[in-house]
Biopython code that builds the backbone (N, CA, C, O; Angstrom):
import numpy as np
from Bio.PDB.StructureBuilder import StructureBuilder

atoms = [
    (1, "MET", "N", (-18.757, 16.624, 15.141)),
    (1, "MET", "CA", (-18.696, 17.148, 13.757)),
    (1, "MET", "C", (-18.958, 15.038, 13.297)),
    (1, "MET", "O", (-17.934, 14.368, 13.424)),
    (2, "SER", "N", (-19.776, 14.560, 13.005)),
    (2, "SER", "CA", (-19.877, 13.456, 12.405)),
    (2, "SER", "C", (-19.872, 13.154, 11.162)),
    (2, "SER", "O", (-19.802, 14.156, 10.451)),
    (3, "ASP", "N", (-19.924, 12.085, 10.553)),
    (3, "ASP", "CA", (-20.152, 10.846, 9.351)),
    (3, "ASP", "C", (-21.901, 11.494, 8.813)),
    (3, "ASP", "O", (-22.791, 11.034, 9.527)),
    (4, "GLN", "N", (-22.189, 12.058, 8.154)),
    (4, "GLN", "CA", (-23.990, 11.566, 7.826)),
    (4, "GLN", "C", (-24.628, 10.702, 7.382)),
    (4, "GLN", "O", (-25.808, 10.571, 7.057)),
    (5, "ARG", "N", (-23.158, 9.668, 7.381)),
    (5, "ARG", "CA", (-23.435, 7.881, 6.516)),
    (5, "ARG", "C", (-23.635, 7.099, 7.482)),
    (5, "ARG", "O", (-24.351, 6.108, 7.619)),
    (6, "PHE", "N", (-22.559, 7.927, 8.491)),
    (6, "PHE", "CA", (-22.950, 6.147, 9.585)),
    (6, "PHE", "C", (-23.050, 7.384, 11.015)),
    (6, "PHE", "O", (-22.742, 8.551, 11.258)),
    (7, "PRO", "N", (-23.992, 5.651, 11.978)),
    (7, "PRO", "CA", (-24.372, 6.708, 13.264)),
    (7, "PRO", "C", (-23.760, 7.185, 14.715)),
    (7, "PRO", "O", (-23.719, 6.268, 15.535)),
    (8, "GLU", "N", (-23.295, 8.413, 15.162)),
    (8, "GLU", "CA", (-22.431, 8.291, 15.789)),
    (8, "GLU", "C", (-21.261, 7.451, 16.214)),
    (8, "GLU", "O", (-20.039, 7.454, 16.060)),
    (9, "GLU", "N", (-22.435, 6.526, 16.988)),
    (9, "GLU", "CA", (-21.299, 5.722, 17.920)),
    (9, "GLU", "C", (-21.065, 4.897, 16.982)),
    (9, "GLU", "O", (-21.998, 4.196, 17.372)),
    (10, "MET", "N", (-20.626, 4.251, 15.980)),
    (10, "MET", "CA", (-20.296, 3.543, 14.742)),
    (10, "MET", "C", (-19.003, 4.159, 14.410)),
    (10, "MET", "O", (-18.213, 3.331, 13.956)),
    (11, "LEU", "N", (-18.585, 5.245, 14.486)),
    (11, "LEU", "CA", (-17.265, 6.287, 14.118)),
    (11, "LEU", "C", (-16.934, 6.237, 15.959)),
    (11, "LEU", "O", (-17.396, 6.512, 17.067)),
    (12, "ALA", "N", (-15.673, 5.611, 15.156)),
    (12, "ALA", "CA", (-13.986, 5.119, 15.803)),
    (12, "ALA", "C", (-13.055, 6.376, 15.744)),
    (12, "ALA", "O", (-12.599, 6.907, 14.732)),
    (13, "ARG", "N", (-12.813, 6.858, 17.497)),
    (13, "ARG", "CA", (-12.005, 8.153, 17.366)),
    (13, "ARG", "C", (-10.420, 7.552, 17.116)),
    (13, "ARG", "O", (-10.056, 6.768, 17.993)),
    (14, "TRP", "N", (-9.158, 7.905, 15.716)),
    (14, "TRP", "CA", (-7.756, 7.983, 16.826)),
    (14, "TRP", "C", (-7.669, 7.075, 17.485)),
    (14, "TRP", "O", (-7.889, 5.876, 17.314)),
    (15, "HIS", "N", (-7.265, 7.778, 18.443)),
    (15, "HIS", "CA", (-6.998, 7.584, 20.347)),
    (15, "HIS", "C", (-7.734, 6.569, 20.504)),
    (15, "HIS", "O", (-7.284, 5.785, 21.340)),
    (16, "GLU", "N", (-9.246, 6.099, 19.755)),
    (16, "GLU", "CA", (-9.693, 4.472, 20.399)),
    (16, "GLU", "C", (-9.397, 3.450, 20.497)),
    (16, "GLU", "O", (-9.914, 2.582, 21.201)),
    (17, "HIS", "N", (-7.929, 3.327, 19.351)),
    (17, "HIS", "CA", (-7.423, 2.090, 18.444)),
    (17, "HIS", "C", (-5.802, 2.573, 18.787)),
    (17, "HIS", "O", (-4.975, 3.472, 18.638)),
    (18, "ASP", "N", (-6.136, 0.774, 19.561)),
    (18, "ASP", "CA", (-4.393, -0.184, 19.407)),
    (18, "ASP", "C", (-4.227, 0.382, 18.277)),
    (18, "ASP", "O", (-5.037, 0.668, 17.395)),
    (19, "TRP", "N", (-3.380, 0.492, 18.341)),
    (19, "TRP", "CA", (-2.350, 0.646, 16.600)),
    (19, "TRP", "C", (-0.800, -0.298, 16.352)),
    (19, "TRP", "O", (0.264, -0.406, 16.963)),
    (20, "GLN", "N", (-1.235, -0.709, 15.443)),
    (20, "GLN", "CA", (0.132, -1.837, 15.680)),
    (20, "GLN", "C", (1.074, -1.509, 14.651)),
    (20, "GLN", "O", (0.592, -1.744, 13.543)),
    (21, "PHE", "N", (2.056, -1.124, 14.615)),
    (21, "PHE", "CA", (3.389, -1.189, 14.469)),
    (21, "PHE", "C", (4.557, -2.059, 13.593)),
    (21, "PHE", "O", (5.286, -2.816, 14.235)),
    (22, "ILE", "N", (4.817, -1.887, 11.355)),
    (22, "ILE", "CA", (5.180, -3.074, 11.266)),
    (22, "ILE", "C", (6.617, -2.435, 10.954)),
    (22, "ILE", "O", (6.339, -1.238, 10.888)),
    (23, "HIS", "N", (7.858, -2.537, 10.748)),
    (23, "HIS", "CA", (9.175, -2.066, 9.799)),
    (23, "HIS", "C", (9.627, -3.269, 9.898)),
    (23, "HIS", "O", (10.246, -3.470, 10.943)),
    (24, "ASP", "N", (9.508, -4.504, 8.898)),
    (24, "ASP", "CA", (10.614, -5.651, 8.235)),
    (24, "ASP", "C", (11.560, -4.830, 7.655)),
    (24, "ASP", "O", (11.863, -3.666, 7.393)),
    (25, "ALA", "N", (11.845, -5.854, 7.589)),
    (25, "ALA", "CA", (13.571, -6.083, 5.804)),
    (25, "ALA", "C", (12.863, -5.158, 4.896)),
    (25, "ALA", "O", (11.835, -4.549, 5.192)),
    (26, "PRO", "N", (13.643, -5.085, 3.489)),
    (26, "PRO", "CA", (14.114, -4.399, 2.560)),
    (26, "PRO", "C", (13.078, -6.098, 1.794)),
    (26, "PRO", "O", (13.582, -7.221, 1.819)),
    (27, "THR", "N", (12.055, -5.883, 1.376)),
    (27, "THR", "CA", (11.203, -6.872, 0.748)),
    (27, "THR", "C", (10.777, -6.694, -0.118)),
    (27, "THR", "O", (10.109, -5.665, -0.223)),
    (28, "ALA", "N", (10.926, -7.686, -1.365)),
    (28, "ALA", "CA", (10.666, -7.372, -3.059)),
    (28, "ALA", "C", (9.274, -7.187, -3.029)),
    (28, "ALA", "O", (8.663, -7.855, -2.195)),
    (29, "PRO", "N", (8.530, -6.301, -3.877)),
    (29, "PRO", "CA", (8.282, -5.369, -4.422)),
    (29, "PRO", "C", (6.360, -6.920, -5.152)),
    (29, "PRO", "O", (5.206, -6.649, -4.823)),
    (30, "ARG", "N", (6.484, -7.383, -5.464)),
    (30, "ARG", "CA", (4.949, -8.331, -5.048)),
    (30, "ARG", "C", (5.315, -8.313, -3.749)),
    (30, "ARG", "O", (5.076, -7.247, -3.183)),
    (31, "LEU", "N", (5.901, -9.294, -2.994)),
    (31, "LEU", "CA", (5.610, -9.737, -1.540)),
    (31, "LEU", "C", (5.219, -8.145, -0.649)),
    (31, "LEU", "O", (4.216, -8.147, 0.065)),
    (32, "HIS", "N", (5.812, -7.241, -0.724)),
    (32, "HIS", "CA", (5.123, -5.917, -0.391)),
    (32, "HIS", "C", (3.724, -5.386, -0.457)),
    (32, "HIS", "O", (3.338, -4.501, 0.306)),
    (33, "MET", "N", (2.850, -6.018, -1.517)),
    (33, "MET", "CA", (1.642, -5.670, -2.434)),
    (33, "MET", "C", (0.527, -6.657, -1.933)),
    (33, "MET", "O", (-0.626, -6.396, -1.591)),
    (34, "ALA", "N", (1.380, -8.218, -1.996)),
    (34, "ALA", "CA", (0.306, -9.440, -0.988)),
    (34, "ALA", "C", (0.646, -8.837, 0.466)),
    (34, "ALA", "O", (-0.396, -8.521, 1.042)),
    (35, "ILE", "N", (1.592, -8.632, 1.084)),
    (35, "ILE", "CA", (1.323, -8.072, 2.465)),
    (35, "ILE", "C", (0.269, -7.011, 2.476)),
    (35, "ILE", "O", (-0.477, -6.761, 3.423)),
    (36, "ASP", "N", (0.294, -6.417, 1.314)),
    (36, "ASP", "CA", (-0.596, -4.950, 2.388)),
    (36, "ASP", "C", (-2.609, -5.214, 2.134)),
    (36, "ASP", "O", (-3.753, -4.831, 2.378)),
    (37, "GLU", "N", (-1.749, -6.133, 1.490)),
    (37, "GLU", "CA", (-3.589, -6.278, 1.196)),
    (37, "GLU", "C", (-4.047, -7.781, 2.092)),
    (37, "GLU", "O", (-5.119, -7.838, 2.695)),
    (38, "VAL", "N", (-3.532, -8.388, 2.076)),
    (38, "VAL", "CA", (-4.156, -9.217, 3.754)),
    (38, "VAL", "C", (-4.540, -8.288, 4.908)),
    (38, "VAL", "O", (-5.664, -8.193, 5.401)),
    (39, "LEU", "N", (-3.247, -7.500, 5.330)),
    (39, "LEU", "CA", (-3.326, -7.194, 5.820)),
    (39, "LEU", "C", (-4.971, -5.493, 5.800)),
    (39, "LEU", "O", (-5.853, -5.256, 6.624)),
    (40, "THR", "N", (-4.705, -4.972, 4.817)),
    (40, "THR", "CA", (-5.726, -4.157, 5.151)),
    (40, "THR", "C", (-7.343, -5.224, 4.974)),
    (40, "THR", "O", (-8.287, -5.063, 5.748)),
    (41, "LEU", "N", (-7.364, -6.322, 3.759)),
    (41, "LEU", "CA", (-8.561, -6.447, 4.171)),
    (41, "LEU", "C", (-8.708, -7.211, 5.747)),
    (41, "LEU", "O", (-9.761, -7.054, 6.364)),
    (42, "GLU", "N", (-7.812, -7.871, 6.222)),
    (42, "GLU", "CA", (-7.786, -8.244, 8.236)),
    (42, "GLU", "C", (-8.289, -7.393, 9.509)),
    (42, "GLU", "O", (-8.571, -7.768, 10.647)),
    (43, "VAL", "N", (-8.306, -5.823, 8.780)),
    (43, "VAL", "CA", (-8.264, -5.027, 9.151)),
    (43, "VAL", "C", (-9.781, -3.726, 9.017)),
    (43, "VAL", "O", (-10.434, -2.908, 9.666)),
    (44, "GLY", "N", (-9.620, -4.390, 7.593)),
    (44, "GLY", "CA", (-11.160, -3.942, 6.802)),
    (44, "GLY", "C", (-12.257, -4.859, 7.953)),
    (44, "GLY", "O", (-13.025, -4.386, 8.791)),
    (45, "ALA", "N", (-11.973, -6.365, 7.604)),
    (45, "ALA", "CA", (-12.647, -7.478, 8.392)),
    (45, "ALA", "C", (-13.264, -7.611, 11.077)),
    (45, "ALA", "O", (-13.930, -8.128, 11.974)),
    (46, "GLY", "N", (-11.660, -6.079, 10.428)),
    (46, "GLY", "CA", (-12.345, -6.342, 12.379)),
    (46, "GLY", "C", (-11.252, -7.284, 12.731)),
    (46, "GLY", "O", (-10.361, -6.763, 13.402)),
    (47, "ARG", "N", (-11.138, -8.208, 12.521)),
    (47, "ARG", "CA", (-9.921, -8.848, 12.872)),
    (47, "ARG", "C", (-8.348, -8.173, 12.523)),
    (47, "ARG", "O", (-7.482, -9.000, 12.237)),
    (48, "ARG", "N", (-8.176, -7.542, 12.528)),
    (48, "ARG", "CA", (-6.698, -6.948, 13.346)),
    (48, "ARG", "C", (-6.978, -5.913, 13.659)),
    (48, "ARG", "O", (-8.170, -5.730, 13.907)),
    (49, "GLU", "N", (-5.487, -4.105, 13.869)),
    (49, "GLU", "CA", (-5.994, -3.274, 14.849)),
    (49, "GLU", "C", (-5.572, -2.675, 13.646)),
    (49, "GLU", "O", (-4.912, -3.213, 12.756)),
    (50, "PRO", "N", (-6.013, -1.491, 13.685)),
    (50, "PRO", "CA", (-5.221, -0.583, 12.342)),
    (50, "PRO", "C", (-3.981, -0.369, 12.267)),
    (50, "PRO", "O", (-3.341, -0.056, 13.271)),
    (51, "THR", "N", (-3.356, -0.514, 10.929)),
    (51, "THR", "CA", (-1.854, -1.046, 11.460)),
    (51, "THR", "C", (-0.979, -0.233, 10.118)),
    (51, "THR", "O", (-0.938, -0.345, 8.893)),
    (52, "LEU", "N", (-0.548, 0.346, 10.827)),
    (52, "LEU", "CA", (0.574, 1.637, 9.725)),
    (52, "LEU", "C", (2.080, 1.192, 9.543)),
    (52, "LEU", "O", (2.858, 1.640, 10.385)),
    (53, "ARG", "N", (2.715, 0.186, 8.336)),
    (53, "ARG", "CA", (3.175, -0.373, 8.105)),
    (53, "ARG", "C", (4.445, 0.243, 6.560)),
    (53, "ARG", "O", (4.298, 0.022, 5.358)),
    (54, "ILE", "N", (5.487, 0.954, 7.204)),
    (54, "ILE", "CA", (6.980, 1.078, 6.567)),
    (54, "ILE", "C", (7.519, 0.295, 6.032)),
    (54, "ILE", "O", (8.204, -0.538, 6.627)),
    (55, "TRP", "N", (7.315, 0.335, 4.227)),
    (55, "TRP", "CA", (7.830, -0.180, 3.155)),
    (55, "TRP", "C", (9.290, -0.207, 2.822)),
    (55, "TRP", "O", (9.818, 0.892, 2.657)),
    (56, "GLU", "N", (10.007, -1.246, 2.698)),
    (56, "GLU", "CA", (11.547, -1.365, 2.523)),
    (56, "GLU", "C", (12.067, -1.983, 1.311)),
    (56, "GLU", "O", (12.721, -3.025, 1.340)),
    (57, "TRP", "N", (11.854, -1.512, 0.522)),
    (57, "TRP", "CA", (11.988, -1.930, -0.547)),
    (57, "TRP", "C", (13.538, -2.754, -0.994)),
    (57, "TRP", "O", (14.462, -2.156, -0.443)),
    (58, "ASN", "N", (13.950, -3.737, -1.685)),
    (58, "ASN", "CA", (15.371, -4.443, -1.868)),
    (58, "ASN", "C", (15.795, -4.456, -3.321)),
    (58, "ASN", "O", (16.791, -5.073, -3.700)),
    (59, "GLU", "N", (14.583, -3.377, -4.557)),
    (59, "GLU", "CA", (14.580, -3.487, -5.538)),
    (59, "GLU", "C", (13.672, -2.355, -6.317)),
    (59, "GLU", "O", (12.907, -1.552, -5.783)),
    (60, "PRO", "N", (13.961, -2.504, -7.749)),
    (60, "PRO", "CA", (12.947, -1.113, -8.062)),
    (60, "PRO", "C", (11.519, -1.361, -7.870)),
    (60, "PRO", "O", (11.032, -2.403, -7.429)),
    (61, "ALA", "N", (11.142, -0.732, -8.092)),
    (61, "ALA", "CA", (9.735, -1.262, -8.997)),
    (61, "ALA", "C", (8.468, 0.301, -9.414)),
    (61, "ALA", "O", (8.789, 1.486, -9.331)),
    (62, "VAL", "N", (8.034, 0.133, -9.547)),
    (62, "VAL", "CA", (6.206, 1.243, -10.366)),
    (62, "VAL", "C", (5.059, 0.780, -9.768)),
    (62, "VAL", "O", (4.075, 0.158, -10.168)),
    (63, "VAL", "N", (5.313, 1.100, -9.020)),
    (63, "VAL", "CA", (3.756, 1.157, -8.362)),
    (63, "VAL", "C", (2.851, 1.439, -8.944)),
    (63, "VAL", "O", (2.907, 2.660, -9.095)),
    (64, "ILE", "N", (0.967, 0.592, -9.940)),
    (64, "ILE", "CA", (0.250, 2.052, -9.176)),
    (64, "ILE", "C", (-1.126, 1.701, -8.788)),
    (64, "ILE", "O", (-1.203, 0.681, -8.103)),
    (65, "GLY", "N", (-2.015, 2.184, -9.009)),
    (65, "GLY", "CA", (-3.071, 2.483, -7.624)),
    (65, "GLY", "C", (-4.269, 1.177, -8.247)),
    (65, "GLY", "O", (-4.291, 0.933, -9.453)),
    (66, "SER", "N", (-5.000, 0.593, -7.482)),
    (66, "SER", "CA", (-5.780, -0.611, -7.456)),
    (66, "SER", "C", (-6.981, 0.105, -9.337)),
    (66, "SER", "O", (-7.442, -0.409, -10.356)),
    (67, "PHE", "N", (-6.935, 1.019, -8.911)),
    (67, "PHE", "CA", (-7.746, 2.338, -10.618)),
    (67, "PHE", "C", (-7.032, 2.836, -11.564)),
    (67, "PHE", "O", (-7.603, 3.409, -12.493)),
    (68, "GLN", "N", (-5.743, 2.733, -11.535)),
    (68, "GLN", "CA", (-5.041, 3.060, -12.237)),
    (68, "GLN", "C", (-5.256, 1.751, -13.761)),
    (68, "GLN", "O", (-5.788, 0.641, -13.729)),
    (69, "SER", "N", (-4.426, 2.678, -15.248)),
    (69, "SER", "CA", (-4.298, 1.871, -16.159)),
    (69, "SER", "C", (-2.745, 1.028, -16.191)),
    (69, "SER", "O", (-2.052, 1.084, -15.175)),
    (70, "VAL", "N", (-2.434, 0.543, -16.953)),
    (70, "VAL", "CA", (-1.002, 0.387, -16.521)),
    (70, "VAL", "C", (-0.453, 1.230, -17.984)),
    (70, "VAL", "O", (0.413, 2.105, -18.016)),
    (71, "ARG", "N", (-1.086, 0.782, -18.928)),
    (71, "ARG", "CA", (-0.834, 1.871, -20.353)),
    (71, "ARG", "C", (-0.855, 2.844, -20.036)),
    (71, "ARG", "O", (0.169, 3.472, -20.305)),
    (72, "ASN", "N", (-1.511, 3.300, -19.593)),
    (72, "ASN", "CA", (-1.348, 5.234, -19.210)),
    (72, "ASN", "C", (-0.350, 5.675, -17.854)),
    (72, "ASN", "O", (0.144, 6.635, -17.263)),
    (73, "GLU", "N", (-0.485, 4.024, -17.867)),
    (73, "GLU", "CA", (0.985, 5.132, -16.562)),
    (73, "GLU", "C", (1.999, 4.639, -16.124)),
    (73, "GLU", "O", (2.497, 4.744, -15.003)),
    (74, "VAL", "N", (2.628, 3.586, -17.805)),
    (74, "VAL", "CA", (4.023, 2.772, -17.518)),
    (74, "VAL", "C", (4.080, 2.454, -19.035)),
    (74, "VAL", "O", (3.283, 1.887, -19.783)),
    (75, "ASP", "N", (5.795, 3.244, -19.309)),
    (75, "ASP", "CA", (6.240, 2.602, -20.686)),
    (75, "ASP", "C", (6.316, 0.749, -20.695)),
    (75, "ASP", "O", (7.527, 0.796, -20.478)),
    (76, "PRO", "N", (6.096, -0.453, -20.749)),
    (76, "PRO", "CA", (5.797, -1.115, -20.317)),
    (76, "PRO", "C", (7.562, -2.244, -20.923)),
    (76, "PRO", "O", (8.220, -3.167, -20.441)),
    (77, "GLU", "N", (7.605, -1.448, -22.098)),
    (77, "GLU", "CA", (8.921, -2.233, -22.307)),
    (77, "GLU", "C", (9.760, -1.537, -21.615)),
    (77, "GLU", "O", (10.068, -2.406, -20.798)),
    (78, "ASN", "N", (10.440, -0.517, -21.282)),
    (78, "ASN", "CA", (11.895, 0.309, -21.295)),
    (78, "ASN", "C", (11.412, -0.231, -19.722)),
    (78, "ASN", "O", (12.448, -0.725, -19.277)),
    (79, "ALA", "N", (10.579, -0.343, -18.905)),
    (79, "ALA", "CA", (10.398, -0.948, -17.277)),
    (79, "ALA", "C", (10.975, -2.686, -17.850)),
    (79, "ALA", "O", (11.939, -2.813, -17.095)),
    (80, "ALA", "N", (10.954, -3.440, -18.334)),
    (80, "ALA", "CA", (10.904, -4.667, -18.580)),
    (80, "ALA", "C", (12.621, -5.012, -19.268)),
    (80, "ALA", "O", (13.296, -6.031, -19.118)),
    (81, "ARG", "N", (13.005, -3.547, -20.156)),
    (81, "ARG", "CA", (14.322, -3.361, -20.661)),
    (81, "ARG", "C", (15.801, -3.835, -19.208)),
    (81, "ARG", "O", (16.753, -4.613, -19.159)),
    (82, "TYR", "N", (15.273, -2.975, -18.430)),
    (82, "TYR", "CA", (16.028, -2.035, -17.482)),
    (82, "TYR", "C", (15.545, -3.228, -16.183)),
    (82, "TYR", "O", (16.162, -3.369, -15.127)),
    (83, "GLY", "N", (14.227, -4.048, -16.613)),
    (83, "GLY", "CA", (14.468, -5.129, -15.251)),
    (83, "GLY", "C", (13.681, -4.634, -13.883)),
    (83, "GLY", "O", (13.835, -5.027, -12.727)),
    (84, "ILE", "N", (12.552, -3.374, -14.555)),
    (84, "ILE", "CA", (11.980, -2.589, -12.814)),
    (84, "ILE", "C", (10.506, -3.358, -13.786)),
    (84, "ILE", "O", (10.013, -3.219, -14.905)),
    (85, "PRO", "N", (10.200, -4.354, -12.310)),
    (85, "PRO", "CA", (8.679, -4.940, -12.553)),
    (85, "PRO", "C", (7.508, -3.615, -12.369)),
    (85, "PRO", "O", (7.593, -2.423, -12.074)),
    (86, "VAL", "N", (6.493, -4.485, -12.691)),
    (86, "VAL", "CA", (4.937, -3.398, -12.372)),
    (86, "VAL", "C", (3.989, -3.821, -11.303)),
    (86, "VAL", "O", (3.548, -4.969, -11.351)),
    (87, "VAL", "N", (3.607, -2.969, -10.284)),
    (87, "VAL", "CA", (3.406, -3.817, -9.501)),
    (87, "VAL", "C", (2.003, -3.338, -8.938)),
    (87, "VAL", "O", (2.181, -2.143, -8.703)),
    (88, "ARG", "N", (0.698, -3.664, -8.604)),
    (88, "ARG", "CA", (-0.438, -3.176, -8.190)),
    (88, "ARG", "C", (-1.354, -3.143, -6.429)),
    (88, "ARG", "O", (-1.568, -4.089, -5.671)),
    (89, "ARG", "N", (-1.578, -2.222, -6.331)),
    (89, "ARG", "CA", (-1.183, -2.006, -4.745)),
    (89, "ARG", "C", (-2.618, -1.714, -4.874)),
    (89, "ARG", "O", (-3.140, -0.865, -5.596)),
    (90, "ILE", "N", (-3.377, -2.836, -3.781)),
    (90, "ILE", "CA", (-5.046, -2.802, -2.969)),
    (90, "ILE", "C", (-5.020, -1.763, -3.305)),
    (90, "ILE", "O", (-4.809, -1.670, -4.514)),
    (91, "SER", "N", (-5.175, -0.575, -2.642)),
    (91, "SER", "CA", (-5.554, 1.419, -2.204)),
    (91, "SER", "C", (-5.258, 1.396, -4.036)),
    (91, "SER", "O", (-4.794, 0.671, -4.915)),
    (92, "GLY", "N", (-6.102, 3.179, -3.763)),
    (92, "GLY", "CA", (-6.272, 3.541, -4.858)),
    (92, "GLY", "C", (-4.329, 5.043, -4.492)),
    (92, "GLY", "O", (-3.509, 5.292, -3.608)),
    (93, "GLY", "N", (-4.844, 5.681, -6.564)),
    (93, "GLY", "CA", (-3.993, 6.465, -5.615)),
    (93, "GLY", "C", (-3.045, 6.802, -6.663)),
    (93, "GLY", "O", (-3.366, 6.317, -7.747)),
    (94, "GLY", "N", (-1.620, 7.711, -6.673)),
    (94, "GLY", "CA", (-0.915, 7.395, -7.976)),
    (94, "GLY", "C", (-0.261, 6.213, -8.271)),
    (94, "GLY", "O", (-0.470, 5.158, -7.672)),
    (95, "ALA", "N", (1.079, 6.460, -9.815)),
    (95, "ALA", "CA", (1.951, 5.628, -9.629)),
    (95, "ALA", "C", (3.020, 6.410, -8.809)),
    (95, "ALA", "O", (3.076, 7.581, -8.434)),
    (96, "MET", "N", (4.312, 4.736, -8.588)),
    (96, "MET", "CA", (5.138, 5.609, -7.746)),
    (96, "MET", "C", (5.980, 4.659, -8.314)),
    (96, "MET", "O", (5.579, 3.585, -8.763)),
    (97, "PHE", "N", (7.452, 5.129, -8.303)),
    (97, "PHE", "CA", (8.600, 4.701, -8.472)),
    (97, "PHE", "C", (9.730, 4.691, -7.655)),
    (97, "PHE", "O", (10.604, 5.557, -7.643)),
    (98, "MET", "N", (9.679, 3.567, -6.896)),
    (98, "MET", "CA", (10.475, 3.028, -5.849)),
    (98, "MET", "C", (11.780, 2.050, -6.391)),
    (98, "MET", "O", (11.789, 1.201, -7.282)),
    (99, "GLU", "N", (12.822, 2.498, -5.530)),
    (99, "GLU", "CA", (13.903, 2.235, -5.736)),
    (99, "GLU", "C", (14.106, 1.672, -3.746)),
    (99, "GLU", "O", (13.460, 2.008, -2.753)),
    (100, "ALA", "N", (15.425, 0.622, -3.940)),
    (100, "ALA", "CA", (15.968, 0.117, -2.521)),
    (100, "ALA", "C", (16.914, 1.563, -2.099)),
    (100, "ALA", "O", (17.617, 2.308, -2.781)),
    (101, "GLY", "N", (16.528, 1.537, -0.557)),
    (101, "GLY", "CA", (16.996, 2.298, -0.153)),
    (101, "GLY", "C", (16.457, 3.976, -0.034)),
    (101, "GLY", "O", (16.620, 4.570, 1.032)),
    (102, "SER", "N", (15.862, 4.608, -1.122)),
    (102, "SER", "CA", (15.801, 5.964, -1.706)),
    (102, "SER", "C", (14.213, 6.003, -1.712)),
    (102, "SER", "O", (13.843, 7.025, -2.290)),
    (103, "ILE", "N", (13.385, 5.402, -1.360)),
    (103, "ILE", "CA", (12.144, 5.720, -1.036)),
    (103, "ILE", "C", (11.341, 6.469, 0.306)),
    (103, "ILE", "O", (11.524, 6.045, 1.447)),
    (104, "ILE", "N", (10.576, 7.448, 0.061)),
    (104, "ILE", "CA", (9.652, 7.760, 1.076)),
    (104, "ILE", "C", (7.923, 7.735, 0.282)),
    (104, "ILE", "O", (7.882, 8.237, -0.841)),
    (105, "THR", "N", (6.739, 7.239, 0.788)),
    (105, "THR", "CA", (5.907, 7.472, 0.606)),
    (105, "THR", "C", (4.706, 7.945, 2.078)),
    (105, "THR", "O", (3.542, 8.272, 1.845)),
]
sb = StructureBuilder()
sb.init_structure("model")
sb.init_model(0)
sb.init_chain("A")
sb.init_seg("    ")
for serial, (resi, resn, name, xyz) in enumerate(atoms, 1):
    if name == "N":
        sb.init_residue(resn, " ", resi, " ")
    sb.init_atom(name, np.array(xyz, "f"), 0.0, 1.0, " ", f" {name:<3s}", serial, name[0])
structure = sb.get_structure()
C-alpha cells in the first residue's frame, strides 16, 4: 500500500535504513531535549541515518510535547517548589513525568 501524498519511489521501507542506536549515560533533561532536537533536524535533513535513542535521566523532570500548553499540563509553582524542571521536546505527544532510574517511554 502506498501513501498517496508521496510518489512510490520516495517511500523508504524500514529495512532499507542503516539504523543508528544511541544509549548514553544518564543525562540532564535539558541536554536530552537539545540532543533530540539536533538528531531530529539532522535525520530530517538527510545528514544522519534514522536513530533510536534511549533516554536515561539523572534528575526528575516534566517533559511536555511541542504543542502542549505549560499552563494546562503543569503546576509550575509545585514543580519549582520540588525542584522539578519543566522541559519541552521537539516532538508532539503528551506530558510525561521522568525520574532518574525509573522511567521507560
